[in-house]
C-alpha positions in Angstrom: 0.0 0.0 0.0 1.4 3.4 -0.9 1.6 6.3 1.5 -1.3 8.0 -0.4 -3.5 4.9 -0.2 -2.7 4.5 3.4 -3.8 8.1 4.2 -7.1 7.5 2.3 -8.0 4.7 4.7 -7.7 7.0 7.8 -10.4 9.5 8.6 -8.1 11.3 11.0 -4.4 11.0 10.1 -3.1 11.8 13.6 -0.3 9.3 13.5 2.9 11.1 12.6 4.8 7.9 12.6 3.0 6.8 9.5 5.0 9.2 7.4 7.7 7.2 5.5 11.3 8.1 5.1 10.5 9.7 1.7 8.3 12.4 3.3 9.6 15.9 3.1 10.1 18.3 6.0 7.0 20.1 4.8 4.8 17.0 4.9 6.1 16.2 8.4 5.4 19.7 9.6 1.9 19.6 8.1 1.2 16.2 9.8 2.5 17.6 13.1 0.3 20.7 12.9 -2.6 18.4 12.0 -1.9 16.2 15.0 -1.5 19.2 17.4 -4.8 20.7 16.1 -6.7 17.6 17.0 -5.0 16.4 20.2 -6.4 17.8 23.5 -4.0 19.9 25.5 -4.6 17.5 28.4 -3.1 14.7 26.3 -0.1 16.8 25.2 0.6 17.7 28.9 0.4 14.1 30.0 2.8 13.1 27.2 5.2 15.9 28.1 5.2 14.8 31.8 5.8 11.2 30.9 8.6 12.2 28.5 10.3 14.4 31.3 9.9 11.5 33.8 11.6 9.1 31.4 14.3 11.7 30.5 15.1 12.4 34.1 15.6 8.7 34.9 17.7 8.2 31.8 19.9 11.2 32.5 20.4 9.9 36.0 21.9 6.8 34.4 18.9 4.6 35.3 17.9 3.8 31.8 19.1 1.0 29.5 22.2 2.9 28.5 23.2 3.5 32.1 26.1 5.9 32.8 26.9 6.4 29.1 24.1 9.1 28.9 24.1 10.2 32.6 24.1 14.0 33.0 23.0 15.2 36.4 22.5 18.8 35.3 20.0 17.6 32.6 18.4 15.2 35.1 17.9 18.0 37.6 16.4 20.2 34.9 13.9 17.5 33.8 12.9 16.8 37.4 12.4 20.5 38.2 10.3 21.1 35.0 8.3 18.0 35.8 7.7 19.3 39.3 6.4 22.6 37.9 4.2 20.9 35.3 2.7 18.6 37.9 1.8 21.6 40.0 0.3 23.6 37.1 -1.5 20.5 35.8 -3.1 20.1 39.1 -4.3 23.7 39.1 -5.4 23.8 35.5 -6.6 20.3 34.7 -7.3 18.8 38.2 -5.9 16.4 40.7 -7.0 13.4 38.7 -4.7 14.3 35.8 -1.7 15.2 38.0 -2.0 12.4 40.5 -0.4 9.6 38.4 2.7 11.7 38.2 3.1 12.6 41.9 4.7 9.3 43.0 7.1 9.0 40.0 8.1 12.6 40.7 8.8 11.8 44.3 10.8 8.7 43.3 12.8 10.7 40.8 13.5 13.5 43.4 14.7 10.9 45.9 16.8 9.1 43.3 18.4 12.4 42.2 19.2 13.3 45.7 20.9 9.9 46.4 22.9 10.0 43.1 23.9 13.6 43.5 25.1 12.9 47.1 26.9 9.7 46.0 28.7 11.6 43.2 29.5 14.6 45.4 31.1 12.5 48.2 32.7 9.9 46.0 35.1 12.0 43.9 36.1 9.8 41.0 34.0 6.8 42.1 32.0 5.1 39.3 28.4 6.4 38.9 25.6 4.6 40.6 24.6 1.6 38.4 20.9 1.1 37.6 19.0 -1.7 39.2 18.4 -4.1 36.3 14.9 -4.8 37.7 13.9 -1.1 37.5 11.9 0.1 34.5 11.0 3.6 33.3 7.6 4.7 34.4 4.9 5.1 31.8 1.4 6.5 32.7 -1.6 4.3 32.2 -2.5 4.2 28.5 0.9 5.8 27.7 2.1 3.1 25.4 0.3 2.2 22.2 -0.9 -1.4 22.1 
């Protein structure tokens, strides 16, 4: 099925990932604008918070790439922006939307404090290794099935 035929079969083409490698920057931009115009802001905020939570953990060295991508300054920024977004989300969209992010935020803040303390007091000690059993948090319904 060609890309054009594929698009004809969808009433709402909100899936940016359907664009193939041959698509131009203009087509991608148009699809992105189309997507943003049809996605509730609530959903965009939830995705942004989930992305920041994942980025914070990864930048703490807790993701699959471990210390190779660890950057505590970036982790701190992600945690602080997530904290602010959770607070604004609670005010603007209600506790029910913000609640699923409260516990992960607290866990990230605690992990950051522990890692920062270990790195400050350890000098040239190797970075804290992630627990192989830990996984990045994804909000309910956050992964396509």
